[in-house]
N, C-alpha and C positions, 0 to 999 in steps of 0.2 A: 573228508576221509575217503581214502578210495581202496579198493578192492580189488586185485587179480585174481581169478582163478585160472587155474590152468588145469584143462578138461580132457583127460584121457580114458577111454572105451572100455578098454576090459575090465576095470573094475566098477562097471555100471550096474544097475540094476535090472537081475533077471539073466543077465550077458554068463557065458558059462561053457560055449567051444565057439572056435575058430570063424563059422558062417555067422556069427553073431556079429564080428566085430568085421568081417572084410566085405569093404565096398562093391555094392552090384549086386551082392548075392539076396536072396528075399528074406534069409535070419536079417541080414543087415538092416534093412527096411523095417522091417518088423520093429529091432530093439531102438534103432535110433528115435523114437517118442521116450524109451524107457531113461535113455541115455539126458536128453534133453530135460528130462522132468527130474533128473537126480541135480541137472544144471541149474534148472528155474528155481529147484528149491532151495538153493544155497542163496543164488540171488536174493531170494523174496527174505530169506532172513536177516543177510546181510542188511541189505534196507530196514528191518524191521529193528535192527540192532543199530541204526543212525548212521550207514556210511551214506556218502554222499553221490559215489559214483561206483560204480561196479565194471570190470573188463571183463569180457571172456577171452580167452586163449585157446582156440582149438588145438589142443594135441596130439590126438591120433589120427595116422596113417596118412591118406590127402590132407588131412587136417582140414576138411569137409562136412563133417559127418553132422552138426546139431541143425536143428530145427529153427531156422532167426525168428519164425514167423511166430511159434510158440514161447519165444522170450519175453520176459517184462520189457514192458516197453521202455525203461528207464535205465536198462543194462546194455551195453556196446559188445557189439564181438570180433575179434580179429581170429580170420579162417584165410586157410591158405596154408602152402608151403615158404619155404626157402627161408625162414628167418634167422636172423642172427643169432639169437638164444633159444630156439627152435621151442622146447615145450614150456620154458616159464618166459620165453619172449614179452616185454613189457615190463619187466623188472627190472631194468637198469633207466628208465626214462625218469628217475628222478623222485616220482610222484605217489609211488606205491607203498600203502601203508602195512600194508598185510596179504599175501596168499594164500591160498586154498589149493590144493590137489585133490581133484575132484573125481571119480572114478579111476581113484589108480590100484597097484599092483604089485605083487612080490617080483626080486629078481629071478630073474635066470639060474636055473640050477636047482631052486630052495622050491619047497611047498607051493603053494598057491592057485588059486584058477588063473589060467590062463597067464602062471608064470612065464617072463623074460624079462632082457635089459634090451631096448632099443628094435632089437632083430628079433623077429616073432620064433626061428629057432636058432640054428647054428654055432649060436654063443649059449655056454655050458657052464658060465661064471663071470663074472665082474668082481674084481675088489679098488677100493680105494683108498689108500694108505694101510695096505693091509685087510681090512675087512671089506667083508663081503656088500657089494654093493646093488640097489633097487634103485629105481629110475626116481624115486623119490629121495633116499641118500643123497645120491649125485645133483639133484634141483636143488635141495633145502641148501647144499653147500654152495651153488653158483647165486642163491638169491641171498645169502647171508653177505655176501662181498657188495654186496648192495645196501645192505644195512635192512632186508625184507624181512620178517618173523613171518614160518609156516603156522598157519593161526586154526586149519582144519584139514582133517584129511581124511575119504569117503572110499570103500571098497570094498572087498572081503573082511572078514575076522584076521586071517593073517596079513593084511596088511595094514590094518590097525594096533597090532603086535611089532609091526617091524617099523610101524614112525613112532614107536616110543623111543627108539634109537639117535633120532636125529631131530625129533620136533617133541620131544615130552611134554609140554604143557598142551600142547593142541587139541581141540578138540577132534573125537574121530567117530566114526559111522558104520560100523560094519551093516552095509546090507543085501549080503551073502555070508552064509558060512559054507568053507572052503570042505568039501570030501574028497575030489584028486583034481589034478590041472583039468579036468575036461567036466567038473561036477559041483555042483554047490546047491545047500538049501537055502533056497531066495526069499525075503520079505515081494510083498507085493508093492506096485508102485507108489502107489496112494499111502502106503504104511511109511516107506521108505522117503517120501516127501518129505511127510512129517515129523520124521528125525532128523531128515537132515538139515531142514529151516529153522526147528529149534537149534539143533548145533551151531547153528551158522550166526543165529540170533545171537548166542553167548559168545561167542570167538570174536564177533565185533569187538568186544572191550579188550580181547590182545593185539590186535591191528595199531600198535606201536612200535613206530621206525627205532631201529636202534644205529649204532655207529658201524659200520660198512669193517666187516669180519675178515683179517689177512690172514688165512689158516694155510697158507702156503711153506712149502712145496707139496704138492699132490701127486700122489705115485702112482697112476691106474696101471691096473693089471687085467689082460683081458684072456680067456680060455676057448678056444676053439673047438668044434668037435671033428674037426679033419686037420691035414699037417700044412695042406697046401691053402690054406683060410687064413692061418695063422703066419705062415710066408708072405701071403701076397699082402697082408696088412703090413710089412716092412717098408712100405712104398713111401708109406708117411714119414716125412722126417722126423727125425727122435724115435720112433717107434723100433725095439729092440727085441729082438728072441729072449724069454725069460724061463724057456722051458717046453717040454715035448707042448703043443698045440698052443702055447703061449708067447704072449708078448706081453710087452710095459712100455710106459715113455714117464715121464717126470713133468711137469709143467709148474710156473711159479704163482699160476693164481689159476682159482677153476673155473673163471673165464676161460683161459688159454687150455685149461683141460678137458672142458666139456665141447669146444669147437674141435679139437682134436680127436677124441670121441666119435665126433658123429662123421668125420673124416676117415676115420679106423674102420668104422659099421659100416662107412659107402663103399669102399675098397671092398672089404669083408662080402658083402650081400651081394656084389657085383663077379665078384671069385665064383659063387656056387652055382654049379651044373644042377638040369634036370635029373632029376631020380635018384645020384649019386651024391650031390651034394656038394 
């Protein structure tokens, strides 16, 4: 049995504001061990539950945040950027029986600690087939095309609520309770590590591959906080205006949809000017 962990940082223990997750800042250095503790707790729990292999895919920012030297030696880590499936790279390999979303968060334009979708700001909303979409929802649809179930989600309490919609049977661990976008009531690393390890152990029983899900077509709509940004997004073939500051596109598969989404967000972020956005 092989488990994939998609590891993001905004939903990690103790993380509440931008400096906690921006590479190179003192607070990021302080929070890296918290992030690593959450991920390692999941690793330990999956091995406790009978997993044979655990692969960790770094999914935050530079994708070089976890402390490899603090991970259980049985695990392996895929680190670095420019991966075909980005946050869920590895799901397409055909040998993954279940995936965990560790350190996840809610989507752009919603309540939640450090809520966003791919871009830290700029996007005020993302919708998938009319439903407001978080990264968890988008990634769950991607891995479903490869027959991989989502078995564990960790993050703030609102992230766990969001996950009920896309992975109702998955185990969920809230490591903090949302107060505002930049404030939360946080559990200690020792407590969250114990909670995550216990949940991962139980979640291992859900790691059963299923038939690939063909849920297409998928229509993705994005709303930007400035008109010039949505206009810039239409450089990507197939992306068309859908309203004031909004664009949309339709893809036959979620694989195509997430790759187009990555292209759109790359173009949009490159069009943001300092101070005025």
